[in-house]
C-alpha positions in Angstrom: 131.8 112.0 80.0 128.7 109.7 80.1 129.6 107.6 77.2 133.2 106.9 78.3 131.9 106.2 81.8 129.0 103.8 80.9 131.0 102.3 78.0 133.5 101.4 80.9 130.7 99.7 82.8 129.3 97.8 79.9 132.4 96.3 79.0 132.4 95.1 82.4 135.8 96.5 83.3 136.0 97.3 87.0 139.4 98.5 86.1 138.4 100.8 83.3 135.5 102.4 85.4 138.0 102.9 88.1 140.3 104.8 85.4 137.4 106.9 84.4 136.6 108.0 88.1 140.3 108.5 88.9 140.4 111.0 85.8 137.5 112.9 87.5 134.4 111.9 85.3 131.2 112.4 87.5 129.8 109.3 89.0 126.4 110.2 88.8 126.4 111.4 85.3 123.4 110.3 83.4 122.8 109.3 79.9 120.3 111.8 78.2 118.1 108.6 76.8 117.0 106.9 80.3 118.7 109.1 83.0 120.8 106.0 83.5 123.5 106.1 86.0 126.8 103.9 85.6 125.5 102.1 89.1 122.0 101.3 87.5 123.8 100.4 84.1 126.0 98.1 86.4 122.8 96.4 88.0 121.6 96.2 84.6 124.4 94.3 83.4 125.0 92.1 86.5 128.6 93.2 87.2 129.2 92.9 90.4 132.9 94.0 90.4 132.0 97.0 89.0 129.1 98.0 91.4 132.1 97.3 93.9 133.9 100.1 92.4 131.1 102.3 92.5 130.2 102.1 96.0 134.0 102.3 96.7 133.9 105.7 95.2 130.7 106.7 96.6 128.0 106.6 93.9 124.5 107.4 94.5 122.9 103.8 95.0 119.6 105.0 95.1 119.3 106.4 91.5 116.3 105.9 89.6 116.0 106.4 86.0 113.1 108.0 84.0 110.8 105.3 85.0 111.9 105.5 88.5 113.6 102.1 88.6 116.5 101.6 91.0 118.9 99.4 90.4 117.1 96.5 92.2 114.3 97.1 89.7 116.8 96.4 86.9 118.9 93.4 88.3 115.5 91.8 89.1 114.0 92.3 85.8 117.2 91.0 84.0 117.7 88.5 86.1 120.8 89.4 87.4 121.2 86.9 90.6 124.3 87.8 91.6 124.1 91.5 91.1 120.8 91.2 93.1 122.3 89.5 96.1 124.9 91.9 96.2 122.5 94.7 96.2 120.4 93.6 98.8 123.2 92.7 101.0 124.7 96.5 101.0 121.2 97.2 102.2 119.2 98.4 98.8 115.6 98.5 99.4 113.8 95.5 97.7 110.3 97.1 97.9 110.7 100.3 96.2 108.5 101.2 93.8 108.9 102.9 90.3 106.5 105.5 88.4 103.9 102.8 88.2 104.1 101.8 92.0 105.7 98.4 90.7 108.0 96.4 93.0 111.2 94.5 92.0 108.9 91.4 92.5 106.9 93.1 89.6 109.4 93.5 87.1 110.7 89.9 87.9 107.5 88.2 87.4 106.7 90.3 84.5 109.8 89.0 83.0 109.8 85.6 84.0 113.1 86.1 85.7 112.6 83.0 88.3 116.3 83.3 89.8 115.8 86.7 90.9 112.0 86.5 92.1 112.8 83.8 94.3 115.6 85.8 95.7 113.3 88.6 96.3 110.8 86.9 97.6 113.1 84.8 100.3 114.7 88.6 101.1 111.4 89.9 101.9 110.4 86.7 104.1 113.6 87.3 106.3 112.5 90.6 106.8 109.1 89.5 108.3 107.1 91.6 105.3 103.8 89.7 105.7 102.2 88.8 102.4 104.8 90.1 99.8 103.2 88.5 97.0 99.9 90.9 97.7 101.8 94.2 96.5 99.6 95.9 94.0 101.2 98.5 91.9 99.3 101.6 90.5 96.6 99.6 88.5 95.7 97.5 91.5 97.7 94.3 89.9 100.2 91.9 91.7 103.0 89.8 90.5 100.5 87.1 89.8 98.6 89.6 87.1 101.6 90.4 85.7 103.2 86.9 85.2 99.7 86.2 84.0 99.5 88.4 81.2 103.4 87.8 80.0 102.2 84.0 79.7 105.0 82.4 82.3 103.0 79.5 83.3 106.0 78.5 85.6 106.0 81.7 87.5 102.4 81.6 88.0 102.9 78.0 89.7 105.4 79.3 91.7 103.9 82.6 93.1 100.6 80.5 94.0 102.7 77.9 95.6 104.2 80.5 97.8 100.9 82.5 98.7 99.6 84.6 95.5 96.2 84.8 95.6 94.8 83.7 92.3 91.4 85.6 92.6 93.1 89.0 93.7 91.3 92.0 91.7 93.2 94.8 90.3 91.1 98.4 89.9 89.2 97.0 86.9 87.7 94.1 89.0 90.0 91.7 87.0 91.5 88.4 87.9 95.0 87.2 86.8 92.7 84.8 84.9 91.0 87.8 83.2 94.1 89.2 82.0 95.8 86.0 80.7 92.5 85.7 78.5 92.7 89.1 77.2 96.0 88.7 76.3 95.5 85.5 74.5 97.7 83.6 77.1 96.4 80.0 77.2 99.2 78.3 79.0 98.7 80.9 81.8 95.0 80.2 81.8 95.6 76.2 81.9 97.5 76.6 85.3 95.3 79.2 86.5 92.1 77.1 86.1 93.1 74.7 89.0 92.9 78.0 91.5 90.3 80.6 90.0 87.0 81.0 89.1 86.7 80.8 85.3 83.5 82.7 85.4 84.3 85.7 87.5 83.4 88.9 86.4 85.1 92.1 86.1 84.0 95.6 86.7 81.8 95.4 83.5 80.4 92.2 84.3 82.7 90.3 81.8 84.1 87.0 82.2 87.6 85.6 81.0 85.8 83.8 78.0 84.6 87.1 76.8 87.7 89.0 76.8 89.2 86.2 75.0 86.3 86.0 72.1 86.2 90.2 72.0 89.9 90.1 71.4 89.9 87.3 68.9 92.0 85.1 71.0 90.3 81.9 69.5 92.6 79.4 71.1 92.4 80.5 74.4 88.4 81.2 74.0 88.2 77.7 72.6 90.1 76.2 75.8 88.1 78.1 78.3 84.8 76.7 76.5 86.3 73.3 76.7 87.5 73.6 80.5 83.7 74.9 82.0 83.5 78.6 80.9 79.7 79.5 80.6 79.3 81.2 77.4 76.1 83.3 78.3 77.8 84.2 81.9 78.1 87.9 82.3 77.7 90.7 80.3 77.0 90.4 76.3 75.4 92.5 73.4 74.6 91.2 69.7 77.9 92.8 68.6 79.9 90.9 71.1 78.1 87.2 69.9 78.9 88.2 66.1 82.7 88.1 67.3 82.3 84.3 68.3 
């Protein structure tokens, strides 16, 4: 039953979806792997006409999957702007959190989904939510942290231009710069250098340069050093120095 309904959703045919529902297929039936409903799948694929049919037949519009992700999460991370606009128009919560306390803003930043990121931010500002970009997930990470670790320079610049704090610290006292260096994201580091302390220390007194060296991101470490990183700052051991 789930395969038939979900197959109709995946095809993007609102008529096929409606025919399935008229035959009595459970509108909220889920698949076994991800616990996705037809509504979640339609949001993932950005099928607005299918969403409308499912809403007409009273689908559970607040359903979440195995990871606690809502329809808004899925549309946001897949950069499905028209679907996201529709979901917000019918009253979906743009601040709903998944199992890692990540809001849709987090997932849009993580995936480099600029269109949906802009839609979400405009929506939240219109709702009067103060400092929407300072929302932190279960690790204390903001959308800017996630954009930095995934090396999205255009997203990083957009977030900072719209109020994101480039010096925000997560639960390990790591800034977006730390995460960019840790993951070898040189382009992200290049943008962040204009706004953040290159020698900031995390919980273990490690600098971004230390993390780039430790995780063998040679290009990133070289870039940091050429742009003012103090190679002696923070906590180092003899074994750490041997990595350089």
